[in-house]
N, C-alpha and C positions, 0 to 999 in steps of 0.2 A: 395399601389400604387393607384394614383388617375387617373381615366379614364374620359376623356371629349369627348362627342359626337360632331362630326363636322357636323353642319347643313348648308343648303344652305344660310340661313340668316347670319350665322357667317362668311361664306366665303365672302359674299357680303360686310360685314362690314370690314373685314380684308383686302380685296383687293387681287389682283393677286399674290402679294408677298408671302402671307401665303399659297395659293394653290400650288404655285411652290415649296415652301419649303416642303410641305407635300408629293408632288410627288417625290422629291429627297430622302427624308427619306425613303419612301416606297420602292423605287428602291434599295437604299443602303441596306435596311434590307433584301431584297430578295436575295442579293448576299452574305451577311454575314451569313445567317442562313442556316440550313440544310433542312428547310421546302421548300415549293414551288413546290413540286412534284405533280402537279395537285391539289393543294390545300389541300393535306392530311397532318395530323399531324404525323410526323415521330419521334418526340422526339429529345432531345439534346444529342449529343455525347460528350464524354470527355475521357481523359486518365484515365485508371483504376489504382488502387493502389494495389500492391501485398505486403502484410505485410511480412517483413523478419522474419525468424524463430528466436525467442529470444534464445540467448546462454544459454545452461543448462536447457532449459524448454521443456516440451512435451505438445502436443495438446490433450486436453480432449474434444471430440466432444459432441455437444449438445445431450440431451437425457432425459429420463423419469426415475423416481425413486419413490419407496415407502419408504419415509424417516421415520426412526424410527425403534424400535424393535417391530415386530409384535406379538411375544409371550412374556408373562410375564416373567420377570427375576426371575429365581428360587433362585438365591443366595441372591439378595437384596430385593426381593418381590416388585419391583418397576415397575410400568407401564410407558412406554414411548409413548407419542403421535405419531401416525402414520398418514401420509398424502401423497397422490399422488401428486408429484410435477414434474415440468419440468424446466430444466436449459439450458441456451445458452452455446455455446462452449467457451472455454477459454484456455489460456496457463497457465501451472503450473510448478513451480520448480520441477525438478526430485528428488531433495533431500532437506532436511532441510537446511536453511542458515547455513554455517559453520563458525567456528571461523576465518578462513582465510578471508572469504568474509566480515565478519563484521569488521575485523581489517582494511580492505581497507576503510570502512566508517569512522572509528575512525581516521585513518591517514589523510584522506581527510579533516576532520574537523580541526585536528591539523594544517595541512599545510595552510588551509585558514586563521586560526587565526594568524599564524606566518607571512603570507604575509601582513595582515592588520597591524600587529605590526611593521614590518620592514618599512612600509610607515609612521608610527607614528613619528613625530619629536622627541619624547622622546627616540627613538631608531635609530636615524640617519636620519629619514625622507626621505627615498628613494621613491619618488612618482611614480616611474616606476612600482611598485608592485600593483598599482591601476590604473584603467582606469576611467578617469574623463571627457574625451572628445571623441566625435565620429570622424570619418574621415574628417568631415567638420569643426572640431574645436568647435562644439557646445557642451555645458555641458551635461553630462549624468551621471547616476549612483550615487555614484561611484561603480564600479565593480572590483572584484579581477582579476588581470591579471595573468591567469594561464600559459601564455606563458613565463612569466619571471621565470627563474629557481632560486631555492634557492641557497644561496652562499655555495660553496664548501670549501672555505677558508675564513670564516667569520672574519670581523674586530671586533674591541672591541664592537661597538654598536650592530652589528649583533649577536655577541655571547651573549650579554645580552638579546637580544630578544629571542634567542633560549632557553637560560637557564630559562627565565621567565615562560616557559610552563612546567617546571619540578619542583619536590619537592624532598627533601632529608630527609630520615628518620633520625631524630637526634640520635637515639639509634644505629641502624644498619649501618647507612651511605649509605644505598641503595638509588639510584636515580631512581625515577619513574615519569611517565607522570602524571601531575596534572589533575586527572579525573574531578575535579570540574569545570575546565575551558572548558571541551569538550561539549559545548552547540551548538546545531544546530537550526537555525531559518528557518522556511519554511512557505509557504502560500498555502492554498487550496481554490479554488473557488467552492462554493457550487452550482453546476448547478441545482440540484433538487429543492433547496429552491428558487432559482431565477426563476424557471419555474412555480412554483405554482401560480395558478390564483389569489389567495388572495394577492400575492405580486406584482401584476402589478403596475407600477408607475402611470398609468392612471386609476383613479377610475372606469371609465365607462367600462373598460375591465375586471373587476373583477367579473362581474355577467352577465350570458347569459339570465337569466329569465327576460323577458321584463315587467312582472307584478310587479317587485320589483324596487322601485325608488332608484336610486344610489345617495348616499350622496357624493358630490364632496369634502367635507371637512373631510371625514372619515380618521382617523389616524390608520395606520397599524403598529403594533409593531413587530419588528424582534429581534432575538438574534444572536449575533456573538461572536466568540472567538477571543481574542487578548492576546498578551503577550509582556513583555518588561523586560529589566534588570534594576534594581534600582541602586541607587548610591553606595550601598554596594555590588554590584555584584550578587544579588539574583534574581532568575527568578520569576517574578510576572505574574500570569495567571489570566485572568478575562473573564467572560462571560457578555457581555454588552447587555442590553435590551434598545432599542431606536426606535423612529419613523422611518419608512422607508423613505429614502431620495434619494437613487440612487443605481446603480449597485455595488458600492464599499461596500455596506452593506453585500454582500454575500461572501466577501473575508475574510477568517479566518486566523489568524496568530498564529503560535505556536513556542515556544522555548522549546527544550527538551534537558536535559543532556543525552547524548547517550552512556556513558561508561557503560558496563555491571557491575552488582553488583556481584563481585567475592566473596563477603562474604556470598552469599546465601548457599554455601556448608556447612558452620558451623551454620548458622542460621536455615536452614531447618532440620538439623540432629544434635541436641544437644546431648551431651554425646557420641560423635562420633569423631574419629580421622580423620578429613578430611582437615587438614591444607595444605597438598600437593596440593589438588585440588584448594583451595583458592588461593594459590600462583602461580600455574603453568597452570591450565586448560585453561585459556584464553591467557596467555602470552607466554607459551612455544610452539615453532613450532611443537613439537611432537604431539600436539593436534589440529593442523591446520585443519585437515579434520573431526574433531568432530563437532557436531551441537553446535552452540552458545547457551548458557543458561544464566540465570541471566538477561534476557532482558524483560522488561515490555511490555505490550500491546502498551503503548505510544511510547516506543523506537522502537518497531517493525514498527509502522506506520511512524515514522521519517525515518527509513531505507528505506521504500517503497518510500517516497517522495524524498529522496536523490538519490535513484537508478533511479527514473524517470528523475530527473534533470541531472544526470550524463549521461544518455542515450541520452536525447534530445540535449545536447551540442555536441554530436558526429554525429548528423544527419543533413541533409540539409533541404530543403523545405518540404520533406515528414514527418518531425517531427510532423506536425499538425494532421496527421492521427493516430499517435501512441497513444494507450490508456495507462493510467498511471499504474504503479505497485501498488498493494494494497494487503491487507490480504484477503484470501478467505472468502466468506460467509460460514455460517455453512452448508447450503445446498450444495454449491459447493464442500466443503471439503468432505462431506459424499459421494456425487455422485462420486467424483474422487477416493476415497479410496475403494469403493465397487468393482471397476473395471467394465468391460463391461458386466458382467453377474450379477451384483448386489449382490455379495457374502457377507456373514456375516463378513468375514475377507478379507483382501486384497488378499489372496490366494484362490484357487478354492475348498477348503474343510474345514471342521470344526476341523481338526486335527491341533495340534500345532507344529508338527515336521514331517519330511519326513520319508519314509520307512527305510532310512539309519540312522535315529535317529537324524538328524540335525534340529534344531529349525528354524522356519520361521521368527522369530522376536526377538528383544532384549526386554525381559520383565522379570517379577519375577515368574519363574515357580513353586516355592515351598516356604514354610514358611522359611524366613530367608536365603534361598539359592539363592542368586542373581547370582551366577556363574554357575548354572546348564545349562544355555543357552550359556555359553562361555564368558560372560561379567560380570563385577562387577557393573559398572555405565553405562553411555552412551557409545556407540561404534562409530567407524568411520562410516560415512554415506555410504550407498550403498554396505555394505558387505553382506546384505541379498538380496534375489531376488526381482525384481520389480513386481508389479501387472500388470494386462493386459493393463493398461493405461500407463505403462512405468514409474511408480512412485515408489520410494524406501522409506522404513521406514514409511509407512502410518499407521502401527501399531507398538507401542512400540518405543524404543530409546528415543525420547523426545516427550512429548505432544506438541500440536501446537495451537497458538493463531488463532482465527477467528475474523472477523470484527463484527460479530453479538453479540448483547447484550444477556445476559443469562436470560431467564424467565422460570418458571416451565411449562408454557403452551407450550413453544417451537414452533414447526412448526404449531401448531393449530392456533396461532396468526398471521401467515405469509400468504402471497399470495401463490397461487399454481404456479405462473409464476415467475421464478427467485426469490425465497423467500429470504427475508432479514428483519431484525429488527435492526434499527440503532438508537442510542441515544448518542450524545456527552455530557456526564455528565459535568456539571459545577463544579467548585471547591467546591462551597457551597452546592451541592446536597448531600443527604444522601448517606452514603457509599454503601448501598445495591443497589443503582442505578448504581454503577460502576463495576458490574459483567460483564465479557465478556466470551464468550464461548471458551472452550478449548477442542480439539478433539485428539483422537488417543491413549491416554494413553502413559506411559513412561516405562523406564527401571526399575522403582520401583513398577509397577502396576501388579496385577494378570491378568490371562487370560480374565476374564469377562470385564475388564476395557480397553482392547485394541481392542474391537470390533469396527467396522466402525460406528455403530449407537450409541455407548455409548456417553452420553452427560456429560460434566463436565464444571467447570467454575473456574475463578480466578479473583481477583480484578485487574483493569486495571493498577494500579501503583505498583503491587506486583511482584517482581522478584522471580523466582524459579530456583533451580538447575536441574529441570526436565521438564521445559517448554521452547520451542524454537518456531520457526515459519518458514514458507516458503511463497513465494510471488506468486500471480497470476496476469494475465493481460487479460482483455477482448479482444476478437478478434476485429480487426479493420474492417474486413468485412468477410462475410460468405465464400468467395472463399478461405480464408486461411485454411478452414477445409480440403482442398484437399492437403495441403502441408505436407511434411514429418516431422517426429519428429526432434526436435532440437538436437544439438550436446550434447554429454555427457561430464561431467566434467572429 
């Protein structure tokens, strides 16, 4: 804002008209503002925003934690860095994301592709499936018209469009959704990179030290992720390094094939008869309430982006206050898992089962005896008790992706305020830079590996039959910490 001082000489030059205008603005301002009470500054009032409780989530209030394992691990002889950290409050899914919930994502992607195909002249060209004009007739988009229902009795062209999304096994004759077409495109604006002082568009704003002469021709290089589909239908992902040119440089584009890798059941356990899980774990409704597995870190991030998009479309003006869904940081995950008393396990003692002999989690209690706790593989979510934060299966069942990159230094390399280490690895980066933190242990892990502080990792593009995820959402405002816990599934 530029402020200009009004002097007597200026008034004399400008004449009575300017003086009269200044008086009118001054009087109008006093009527419109809440100030003017004896000249005191009273502040600007406005309508407050009360964040609605997200369905299926619980509130984890801000707090303090000694992150890491304080005593040396006697089994593995491994020391884990310990650091005192503080985290802000956030919403967290009460359970891991289930097959049923992830299927909704897959079906949404399928239906969006189908609507675009029905608008294609090659399949009848029904333009009403796409929105290309606003209410004033001006060109926009094009956007998918979700208000247009899919045909119940498809004609010949519509039937061809539907059939184009499926493939038939030439040997068994089984018709299946063509998973290779299930690609989801999304964009993420990197607010952090855009806010860095070194990335200011005006070179003079990049340096506060007045002893340093600013070079107005200095070239700042930025990196951004982009993706596209080539002529052969393959996803091409690139990380572009280029000179800073404008705010669009911080908009990253991703295209991810989002169908779970159901073959992980046979690839993770060779010389094992797991064909039933390969064929039915994700597709059969009997497993709807089981945690989704075979999902990579990249696919989990795509789900978070879609979940945010899906939510915002259902909200009105208050959508601008809603924080996006995302994977938890490693610090948030451990803080939430330990519960309100910072326990080593999500429950309030170091025993693995209750006085009645019931286990507190789904894990591997003995050598080769996966069934000792009542389960063979993963189990339905929320069949074991919740921790003091109202979260289920924070130990065992399936391990969970975090947003944090994995380093041996761990928390020592992080800040003590909302700790996080983030790195979006480029395709050409060494594979070791694509390790992401995985927490909680799984149905196949022993007792020591399901502790809240135990750190593990997996490559970001590697699906596993024992790794899933849950989402978190930052609080839009601190008053939300007074709100009640969200509805249960």
